[in-house]
Backbone as ProteinMPNN parsed JSONL, in Angstrom:
{"seq_chain_A": "MKSLNCQSALDAFQELTLKDEQRLEAVLQRIEDGCRNLVALKFPAGMMTFAADADSDEVEVRFQETETFDPSGLARADTVAPWSSLIGRPFGWGWAAVNQQGYQDGVLLSFGGLEPSVLLVAAASSLRVYSVNDKG", "coords_chain_A": {"N_chain_A": [[0.839, -1.184, 0.0], [0.511, 2.195, -0.771], [2.177, 4.899, 0.85], [0.343, 7.143, 2.832], [-0.295, 10.537, 2.244], [-1.798, 13.363, 2.58], [-1.379, 15.857, 3.372], [-0.272, 18.101, 1.998], [-2.312, 18.911, 0.246], [-4.31, 19.564, 2.09], [-3.01, 21.615, 3.445], [-2.877, 23.534, 1.389], [-5.61, 24.127, 1.009], [-6.136, 25.184, 3.545], [-4.446, 27.431, 3.577], [-5.716, 29.116, 1.731], [-8.186, 29.52, 3.027], [-7.458, 30.939, 5.259], [-7.23, 33.516, 4.495], [-9.127, 36.583, 4.016], [-12.642, 36.332, 3.194], [-12.837, 34.456, 0.277], [-13.751, 34.726, -2.931], [-14.643, 32.929, -5.849], [-13.152, 33.828, -8.84], [-12.357, 33.181, -11.459], [-11.916, 30.398, -13.731], [-9.55, 28.252, -15.045], [-8.196, 25.948, -17.441], [-6.12, 23.215, -18.589], [-5.952, 21.339, -21.46], [-4.619, 18.594, -22.987], [-3.963, 16.47, -25.649], [-6.587, 15.519, -25.507], [-6.959, 15.179, -22.812], [-7.726, 16.53, -19.678], [-5.466, 18.017, -17.745], [-4.9, 19.904, -15.866], [-6.465, 22.118, -13.618], [-7.207, 25.368, -12.731], [-8.083, 27.564, -10.213], [-9.031, 30.846, -9.744], [-8.69, 33.203, -7.236], [-9.096, 36.202, -5.215], [-6.847, 36.24, -3.489], [-5.038, 34.512, -4.667], [-4.004, 31.64, -6.653], [-5.497, 28.471, -6.865], [-4.467, 25.349, -7.675], [-5.066, 22.288, -9.414], [-3.749, 19.306, -10.337], [-3.329, 16.467, -12.439], [-1.408, 13.751, -11.673], [0.527, 12.064, -13.859], [1.847, 9.646, -13.493], [0.93, 8.409, -11.105], [-1.769, 8.843, -11.025], [-2.836, 10.581, -9.152], [-4.263, 13.438, -7.468], [-2.763, 16.488, -7.442], [-2.518, 19.227, -5.325], [-2.171, 22.686, -5.12], [-1.448, 25.946, -3.795], [-0.857, 29.242, -4.755], [0.578, 32.536, -5.145], [-0.96, 34.889, -7.344], [0.745, 36.376, -8.961], [2.956, 34.738, -9.371], [2.029, 32.719, -10.903], [1.823, 31.02, -13.965], [-0.14, 31.439, -16.663], [0.01, 30.541, -19.281], [-0.948, 28.562, -22.051], [-3.334, 27.777, -20.993], [-6.911, 27.593, -20.944], [-9.995, 29.41, -20.655], [-12.535, 28.231, -18.453], [-14.716, 28.88, -17.071], [-17.237, 29.386, -18.009], [-18.725, 27.178, -18.333], [-20.575, 24.39, -16.971], [-19.486, 22.673, -14.021], [-18.617, 25.085, -13.14], [-19.582, 27.621, -13.963], [-21.82, 28.279, -12.399], [-20.648, 28.757, -10.008], [-18.996, 30.944, -9.973], [-18.126, 33.886, -8.313], [-18.99, 32.982, -5.888], [-18.121, 32.275, -2.47], [-15.214, 30.426, -1.449], [-15.53, 27.512, 0.444], [-14.925, 24.865, 1.791], [-12.381, 22.305, 1.582], [-11.648, 18.972, 0.704], [-9.604, 16.066, 0.868], [-9.662, 13.164, -1.019], [-9.116, 9.776, -0.59], [-8.247, 6.654, -1.936], [-8.775, 3.051, -1.413], [-6.262, 1.979, -1.733], [-4.536, 3.841, -0.867], [-4.032, 6.089, -2.421], [-4.284, 9.493, -3.253], [-6.699, 10.296, -5.047], [-8.719, 12.043, -5.552], [-10.507, 15.13, -4.929], [-12.717, 17.136, -3.019], [-14.697, 20.059, -3.196], [-16.172, 22.9, -1.678], [-18.418, 25.619, -2.168], [-19.719, 28.584, -1.002], [-20.918, 27.443, 1.214], [-21.213, 24.583, 3.457], [-21.555, 22.103, 2.268], [-20.31, 19.833, -0.214], [-19.6, 20.972, -3.544], [-18.248, 20.412, -5.91], [-16.502, 17.713, -7.401], [-13.317, 16.554, -8.051], [-11.562, 14.199, -9.863], [-8.775, 12.158, -10.433], [-8.053, 10.207, -13.145], [-6.843, 7.89, -15.464], [-4.703, 9.576, -16.21], [-5.924, 12.057, -16.35], [-7.972, 14.815, -15.312], [-11.144, 14.543, -14.042], [-14.163, 16.289, -13.826], [-16.805, 16.761, -11.692], [-20.118, 17.692, -10.886], [-21.482, 18.029, -7.713], [-24.442, 17.047, -6.541], [-26.984, 17.857, -4.291], [-29.032, 15.527, -3.055], [-30.474, 15.227, -0.882]], "CA_chain_A": [[0.0, 0.0, 0.0], [1.224, 3.467, -0.85], [2.087, 5.675, 2.09], [-0.694, 8.158, 2.721], [0.099, 11.892, 2.601], [-2.728, 14.36, 2.034], [-1.145, 17.105, 4.069], [-0.034, 19.238, 1.111], [-3.626, 19.373, -0.218], [-4.977, 20.204, 3.221], [-2.306, 22.884, 3.682], [-3.292, 24.477, 0.342], [-6.971, 24.566, 1.351], [-6.046, 26.019, 4.746], [-3.827, 28.71, 3.209], [-6.75, 29.946, 1.114], [-9.242, 29.88, 3.976], [-6.931, 31.875, 6.258], [-7.407, 34.864, 3.939], [-10.514, 37.031, 4.102], [-13.529, 35.588, 2.293], [-12.273, 34.334, -1.064], [-14.766, 34.386, -3.93], [-14.101, 32.411, -7.091], [-13.167, 34.851, -9.889], [-12.173, 32.597, -12.794], [-11.463, 29.01, -13.793], [-8.744, 27.96, -16.222], [-7.828, 24.536, -17.528], [-5.243, 22.823, -19.693], [-6.304, 20.066, -22.067], [-3.608, 18.135, -23.937], [-4.287, 15.146, -26.192], [-7.908, 15.135, -25.045], [-6.969, 14.968, -21.354], [-7.633, 17.714, -18.819], [-4.446, 17.677, -16.757], [-4.759, 20.97, -14.876], [-7.554, 23.054, -13.385], [-6.732, 26.456, -11.871], [-9.145, 28.427, -9.706], [-8.495, 32.165, -9.391], [-9.301, 33.916, -6.123], [-8.367, 37.45, -4.987], [-5.582, 36.003, -2.798], [-4.112, 33.678, -5.415], [-4.47, 30.564, -7.523], [-5.537, 27.105, -6.353], [-4.342, 24.486, -8.848], [-5.278, 20.859, -9.279], [-3.091, 18.66, -11.473], [-3.324, 15.004, -12.447], [-0.081, 13.161, -11.778], [0.432, 11.049, -14.917], [2.41, 8.372, -13.042], [0.178, 7.774, -10.021], [-3.188, 9.217, -11.103], [-3.231, 11.303, -7.953], [-4.534, 14.859, -7.649], [-1.84, 17.371, -6.731], [-3.18, 20.485, -5.012], [-1.225, 23.739, -4.726], [-1.928, 27.328, -3.713], [0.251, 30.174, -4.977], [0.193, 33.905, -5.463], [-1.3, 35.075, -8.75], [1.906, 36.929, -9.672], [3.917, 33.679, -9.693], [1.333, 31.704, -11.691], [1.968, 31.182, -15.409], [-1.369, 30.936, -17.29], [0.175, 30.2, -20.701], [-1.443, 27.249, -22.422], [-4.595, 27.491, -20.311], [-8.119, 28.17, -21.539], [-11.07, 29.703, -19.698], [-13.517, 27.156, -18.286], [-15.723, 29.333, -16.104], [-18.547, 29.596, -18.637], [-19.37, 25.868, -18.433], [-20.891, 23.723, -15.703], [-20.207, 23.264, -12.899], [-17.948, 26.316, -12.715], [-20.354, 28.834, -14.265], [-22.72, 28.597, -11.284], [-19.865, 28.991, -8.794], [-18.277, 32.215, -10.06], [-18.621, 34.873, -7.358], [-19.314, 32.367, -4.597], [-16.927, 32.117, -1.635], [-14.698, 29.089, -1.167], [-15.916, 27.061, 1.77], [-14.124, 23.778, 2.34], [-11.714, 21.388, 0.675], [-11.395, 17.643, 1.256], [-8.783, 15.154, 0.08], [-10.26, 11.831, -1.091], [-8.079, 8.754, -0.713], [-8.839, 5.346, -2.219], [-8.385, 1.963, -0.515], [-4.848, 1.665, -1.909], [-3.75, 4.921, -0.29], [-3.753, 7.144, -3.388], [-5.16, 10.665, -3.218], [-7.143, 10.416, -6.427], [-9.847, 12.95, -5.662], [-10.723, 16.22, -3.971], [-14.046, 17.741, -2.986], [-14.652, 21.486, -2.921], [-17.472, 23.541, -1.462], [-18.495, 27.058, -2.43], [-20.923, 29.19, -0.456], [-21.519, 26.631, 2.261], [-20.46, 23.441, 3.97], [-21.731, 20.894, 1.47], [-19.498, 19.803, -1.433], [-20.179, 21.431, -4.814], [-17.497, 19.875, -7.033], [-15.582, 16.605, -7.174], [-12.276, 16.383, -9.063], [-10.995, 12.86, -9.756], [-7.722, 11.836, -11.394], [-8.196, 8.87, -13.726], [-6.233, 7.788, -16.793], [-3.868, 10.777, -16.397], [-6.797, 13.186, -16.657], [-8.87, 15.253, -14.239], [-12.568, 14.528, -14.335], [-14.853, 17.281, -13.003], [-18.195, 16.369, -11.476], [-20.957, 18.501, -10.015], [-22.053, 17.249, -6.62], [-25.81, 17.523, -6.333], [-27.602, 17.47, -3.034], [-30.271, 14.779, -3.27], [-31.081, 15.324, 0.425]], "C_chain_A": [[0.882, 1.246, 0.0], [1.115, 4.195, 0.485], [1.163, 6.869, 1.867], [-0.154, 9.528, 3.131], [-0.795, 12.888, 1.881], [-2.423, 15.746, 2.565], [-0.93, 18.287, 3.141], [-1.349, 19.79, 0.562], [-4.339, 20.118, 0.904], [-4.328, 21.546, 3.554], [-2.719, 23.935, 2.654], [-4.691, 25.009, 0.628], [-6.934, 25.524, 2.542], [-5.459, 27.39, 4.422], [-4.857, 29.65, 2.586], [-7.775, 30.404, 2.146], [-8.755, 30.808, 5.085], [-7.024, 33.322, 5.78], [-8.839, 35.304, 4.205], [-11.334, 36.257, 3.075], [-13.023, 35.632, 0.851], [-13.333, 33.845, -2.042], [-14.085, 33.955, -5.234], [-14.264, 33.446, -8.2], [-13.103, 34.256, -11.293], [-11.707, 31.153, -12.661], [-10.746, 28.816, -15.117], [-8.445, 26.469, -16.241], [-6.873, 24.32, -18.701], [-5.687, 21.439, -20.156], [-5.258, 19.751, -23.129], [-3.958, 16.716, -24.364], [-5.613, 14.621, -25.652], [-8.025, 14.898, -23.554], [-6.837, 16.298, -20.618], [-6.627, 17.368, -17.721], [-4.218, 18.761, -15.716], [-6.036, 21.796, -14.832], [-7.019, 24.091, -12.411], [-7.912, 27.355, -11.505], [-8.525, 29.731, -9.237], [-9.36, 32.8, -8.305], [-8.539, 35.228, -5.928], [-6.981, 37.234, -4.359], [-4.596, 35.15, -3.579], [-4.812, 32.594, -6.205], [-4.41, 29.225, -6.782], [-5.499, 26.204, -7.576], [-4.497, 23.024, -8.469], [-4.695, 20.212, -10.522], [-3.182, 17.151, -11.318], [-1.896, 14.531, -12.625], [-0.175, 11.981, -12.747], [0.945, 9.686, -14.457], [1.525, 7.654, -12.032], [-1.329, 7.992, -10.098], [-3.69, 9.808, -9.785], [-3.493, 12.762, -8.307], [-3.543, 15.641, -6.79], [-2.516, 18.722, -6.553], [-2.125, 21.479, -4.539], [-1.956, 25.076, -4.652], [-0.719, 28.229, -3.895], [-0.287, 31.554, -5.307], [-0.025, 34.033, -6.967], [-0.084, 35.535, -9.556], [2.902, 35.859, -10.089], [3.301, 32.581, -10.558], [1.462, 32.02, -13.172], [0.738, 30.59, -16.111], [-1.205, 30.508, -18.751], [-0.253, 28.745, -20.943], [-2.758, 26.859, -21.77], [-5.749, 28.205, -21.003], [-9.146, 28.416, -20.437], [-12.061, 28.552, -19.663], [-14.67, 27.59, -17.394], [-17.078, 29.635, -16.721], [-19.316, 28.289, -18.792], [-19.613, 25.299, -17.042], [-19.722, 22.827, -15.289], [-19.701, 24.645, -12.5], [-18.805, 27.563, -12.913], [-21.279, 29.235, -13.117], [-21.972, 28.926, -10.002], [-19.084, 30.298, -8.81], [-18.948, 33.219, -9.115], [-18.976, 34.297, -6.004], [-18.041, 32.153, -3.787], [-16.522, 30.647, -1.471], [-15.062, 28.73, 0.263], [-14.935, 26.066, 2.36], [-13.469, 22.982, 1.225], [-11.418, 20.087, 1.397], [-10.494, 16.871, 0.313], [-9.429, 13.779, 0.135], [-9.165, 10.813, -1.401], [-8.746, 7.4, -0.947], [-8.265, 4.262, -1.298], [-6.929, 1.537, -0.664], [-3.941, 2.791, -1.425], [-3.406, 6.039, -1.245], [-4.775, 8.271, -3.26], [-5.616, 10.932, -4.649], [-8.369, 11.287, -6.593], [-9.804, 14.055, -4.631], [-12.161, 16.693, -4.119], [-13.887, 19.193, -2.603], [-16.056, 21.994, -2.645], [-17.337, 25.037, -1.704], [-19.799, 27.565, -1.843], [-21.604, 28.365, 0.609], [-20.641, 25.461, 2.647], [-20.512, 22.212, 3.073], [-20.915, 20.959, 0.18], [-20.283, 20.227, -2.672], [-19.562, 20.73, -6.011], [-16.608, 18.731, -6.557], [-14.612, 16.569, -8.343], [-11.635, 15.023, -8.82], [-9.923, 12.698, -10.824], [-7.912, 10.395, -11.842], [-7.626, 8.897, -15.129], [-5.479, 9.063, -17.16], [-4.669, 12.024, -16.744], [-7.621, 13.537, -15.425], [-10.291, 15.229, -14.748], [-13.247, 15.483, -13.356], [-16.315, 16.897, -12.922], [-18.893, 17.386, -10.568], [-21.54, 17.575, -8.963], [-23.42, 17.841, -6.318], [-26.356, 16.987, -5.027], [-28.948, 16.8, -3.341], [-31.048, 14.631, -1.956], [-31.611, 14.093, 0.986]], "O_chain_A": [[1.887, 1.308, 0.709], [0.092, 4.117, 1.165], [1.213, 7.519, 0.823], [0.383, 9.68, 4.229], [-0.57, 13.213, 0.715], [-3.127, 16.705, 2.247], [-1.367, 19.391, 3.464], [-1.495, 21.005, 0.423], [-4.908, 21.187, 0.68], [-5.019, 22.503, 3.905], [-2.895, 25.102, 3.002], [-4.935, 26.209, 0.504], [-7.617, 26.547, 2.546], [-5.93, 28.401, 4.942], [-4.869, 30.844, 2.882], [-8.187, 31.565, 2.134], [-9.573, 31.406, 5.784], [-6.907, 34.249, 6.581], [-9.678, 34.485, 4.58], [-10.779, 35.605, 2.191], [-12.81, 36.704, 0.285], [-13.759, 32.692, -1.986], [-13.088, 34.54, -5.657], [-15.377, 33.893, -8.475], [-13.731, 34.777, -12.215], [-11.18, 30.741, -11.628], [-11.264, 29.169, -16.176], [-8.44, 25.809, -15.202], [-6.817, 25.102, -19.65], [-5.787, 20.5, -19.366], [-5.036, 20.535, -24.052], [-4.22, 15.859, -23.52], [-5.751, 13.429, -25.373], [-9.072, 14.464, -23.075], [-5.941, 17.091, -20.907], [-6.901, 16.525, -16.868], [-3.435, 18.572, -14.785], [-6.613, 22.132, -15.867], [-6.442, 23.74, -11.382], [-8.639, 27.838, -12.374], [-7.6, 29.727, -8.425], [-10.578, 32.916, -8.436], [-7.424, 35.355, -6.435], [-6.044, 37.971, -4.667], [-3.428, 35.066, -3.2], [-6.027, 32.617, -6.403], [-3.404, 28.893, -6.156], [-6.388, 26.274, -8.425], [-4.121, 22.586, -7.381], [-5.1, 20.533, -11.64], [-3.118, 16.624, -10.207], [-1.243, 14.867, -13.614], [-0.882, 11.011, -12.477], [0.512, 8.664, -14.989], [1.382, 6.432, -12.089], [-2.084, 7.398, -9.327], [-4.821, 9.561, -9.366], [-3.006, 13.26, -9.322], [-3.493, 15.477, -5.571], [-3.027, 19.297, -7.514], [-1.298, 21.17, -3.681], [-2.944, 25.305, -5.35], [0.321, 28.017, -3.272], [-1.445, 31.718, -5.693], [0.642, 33.37, -7.761], [0.091, 35.128, -10.704], [3.627, 36.046, -11.067], [3.981, 31.616, -10.908], [1.238, 33.156, -13.59], [0.585, 29.369, -16.153], [-2.19, 30.147, -19.394], [0.04, 27.844, -20.157], [-3.246, 25.746, -21.964], [-5.579, 29.282, -21.573], [-9.165, 27.722, -19.421], [-12.391, 27.968, -20.695], [-15.502, 26.772, -17.003], [-17.982, 30.096, -16.023], [-20.429, 28.28, -19.319], [-18.953, 25.671, -16.072], [-19.038, 22.278, -16.153], [-20.278, 25.298, -11.631], [-18.748, 28.477, -12.09], [-21.494, 30.426, -12.892], [-22.584, 29.329, -9.014], [-18.564, 30.721, -7.778], [-20.168, 33.377, -9.119], [-19.238, 35.047, -5.063], [-16.986, 31.878, -4.36], [-17.366, 29.756, -1.37], [-14.92, 29.542, 1.177], [-14.207, 26.374, 3.304], [-13.93, 22.981, 0.084], [-10.992, 20.088, 2.552], [-10.605, 17.005, -0.906], [-9.715, 13.275, 1.221], [-8.394, 10.972, -2.347], [-9.692, 7.038, -0.248], [-7.371, 4.536, -0.498], [-6.409, 0.811, 0.184], [-2.72, 2.709, -1.556], [-2.561, 6.873, -0.921], [-5.978, 8.027, -3.17], [-4.988, 11.704, -5.374], [-8.999, 11.28, -7.651], [-9.152, 13.935, -3.594], [-12.739, 16.654, -5.206], [-13.039, 19.53, -1.777], [-17.015, 21.575, -3.293], [-16.285, 25.633, -1.475], [-20.867, 27.036, -2.151], [-22.785, 28.581, 0.88], [-19.488, 25.355, 2.226], [-19.612, 21.374, 3.114], [-20.833, 22.013, -0.45], [-21.457, 19.894, -2.832], [-20.238, 20.475, -7.007], [-16.042, 18.773, -5.465], [-15.033, 16.555, -9.499], [-11.211, 14.724, -7.704], [-10.134, 13.057, -11.982], [-7.931, 9.477, -11.023], [-7.895, 9.82, -15.897], [-5.598, 9.567, -18.276], [-4.144, 12.946, -17.367], [-7.929, 12.676, -14.601], [-10.602, 15.832, -15.775], [-12.925, 15.474, -12.168], [-16.985, 16.728, -13.941], [-18.309, 17.872, -9.6], [-22.026, 16.486, -9.269], [-23.535, 18.991, -5.893], [-26.204, 15.808, -4.706], [-29.877, 17.445, -3.826], [-32.111, 14.012, -1.907], [-32.142, 14.1, 2.097]]}, "name": "protein", "num_of_chains": 1, "seq": "MKSLNCQSALDAFQELTLKDEQRLEAVLQRIEDGCRNLVALKFPAGMMTFAADADSDEVEVRFQETETFDPSGLARADTVAPWSSLIGRPFGWGWAAVNQQGYQDGVLLSFGGLEPSVLLVAAASSLRVYSVNDKG"}
């Protein structure tokens, strides 16, 4: 079993939430050879990035200042679901999802509340984006 380490993802989520209320401003993504390998969320305090590790199919999560982020090769994705309904909403919570083999192959994100809004899963060297719907 792979050794479990989600701390870097949790640290990135915590770094964003320590700032004043952070509303989602934009969403960028990189698609290469039909695979989405990076999603970047822009907030006033910086960029939260999610990348698919091609070797392990894990989701790498990072937070960095906007000035140090290089957007070249990225396209806007904030006009499509699920992102279009989340623009302007404050980031709430972030969770690291770990499978039974110890790989961090998913993250959950909430916007405007406690309940998850989006699920990002790394599979086949690509990030899959899912809307999480409350079926109550």
